[in-house]
C-alpha positions in Angstrom: 0.0 0.0 0.0 1.4 3.4 -1.0 2.0 6.2 1.5 -0.9 8.3 0.2 -3.2 5.6 -1.1 -6.7 5.4 0.3 -9.3 2.7 0.4 -11.7 3.7 -2.4 -15.5 3.5 -1.7 -17.6 1.1 -3.9 -19.4 2.5 -6.9 -22.3 3.7 -4.8 -20.0 6.2 -3.2 -20.7 4.9 0.3 -17.8 3.4 2.2 -18.3 0.0 3.7 -21.6 -0.5 2.0 -23.5 2.0 4.2 -27.0 2.8 2.8 -27.4 6.1 1.0 -30.3 8.2 -0.2 -33.6 6.5 -0.4 -32.4 3.3 1.4 -31.0 5.4 4.3 -34.3 7.3 4.6 -36.3 4.1 4.7 -34.1 2.6 7.3 -34.3 5.7 9.5 -38.1 5.8 9.2 -38.4 2.1 10.0 -36.1 2.6 13.1 -38.1 5.6 14.3 -41.5 3.8 13.8 -40.1 0.8 15.8 -39.0 3.2 18.6 -42.4 4.8 18.7 -44.3 1.5 18.6 -42.2 -0.2 21.3 -42.2 2.6 23.9 -44.9 4.5 25.8 -45.6 8.2 25.4 -43.0 9.1 22.8 -42.5 12.8 22.0 -40.4 14.4 19.3 -37.9 17.3 19.9 -36.5 19.2 16.9 -32.8 20.2 17.4 -31.6 23.0 15.1 -28.6 22.7 12.9 -25.3 23.9 14.4 -21.8 24.4 13.1 -21.0 20.9 14.2 -24.3 18.9 13.7 -27.1 18.9 11.2 -30.8 19.3 12.2 -31.8 16.3 14.2 -35.0 14.8 15.6 -34.8 13.5 19.1 -37.5 11.0 20.2 -38.1 10.8 24.0 -40.2 8.1 25.7 -42.0 8.5 29.0 -39.2 6.8 31.0 -36.6 9.2 29.4 -35.1 6.7 27.0 -34.2 8.6 23.8 -32.9 8.3 20.3 -31.7 10.9 17.8 -31.5 10.9 14.0 -30.6 13.6 11.5 -33.2 15.1 9.3 -33.0 17.4 6.3 -34.6 20.4 8.1 -37.2 21.5 10.7 -40.1 21.1 8.3 -39.1 17.5 7.5 -38.8 16.8 11.3 -42.3 18.2 11.9 -43.7 16.2 9.0 -42.0 13.0 10.3 -43.5 13.5 13.7 -47.0 14.0 12.2 -46.5 10.8 10.2 -45.5 9.0 13.4 -48.6 10.6 15.1 -46.5 12.0 18.1 -46.3 15.5 19.5 -43.4 17.6 18.3 -41.6 20.4 20.1 -38.9 22.9 19.2 -36.1 22.2 21.7 -35.0 25.9 21.6 -38.4 26.9 23.0 -39.1 24.0 25.4 -35.7 22.7 26.4 -35.1 19.0 27.0 -37.4 17.3 29.5 -36.0 16.4 32.9 -36.7 12.7 32.3 -33.9 12.7 29.6 -31.3 13.9 32.2 -32.7 11.4 34.7 -32.4 8.5 32.2 -28.9 9.5 31.3 -27.9 9.6 35.0 -29.4 6.1 35.5 -27.5 4.8 32.5 -24.2 6.3 33.8 -24.7 4.6 37.2 -25.4 1.3 35.5 -22.2 1.6 33.3 -20.1 2.3 36.4 -21.7 -0.6 38.3 -21.0 -3.0 35.4 -17.4 -1.8 35.2 -16.9 -2.3 38.9 -18.3 -5.8 38.7 -15.8 -6.7 35.9 -12.9 -5.3 37.8 
């Protein structure tokens, strides 16, 4: 292998066979539908684009479990939430619900507990 050679992506332009375009959208939609259907009281929070991250949609369940996926823009996020039949909020106006912080804290404690058990 040469000093400046790089592994070239396949013809689809996606390295390691990652889905692109329509396939990626379909997978994201399927994942979000599954999240909504397997959890109780899911709400959507639209996170604006920053210099570091694109616009994202964060789904939060009643117990605070959450997931985040990128979306093209705020309109697409709102349309997706409507399709999923869940309430949608602008995180800049409402902030994140306390249950997200509580869930993250519980997960942190569990990770430390598991690490201590292994040691």
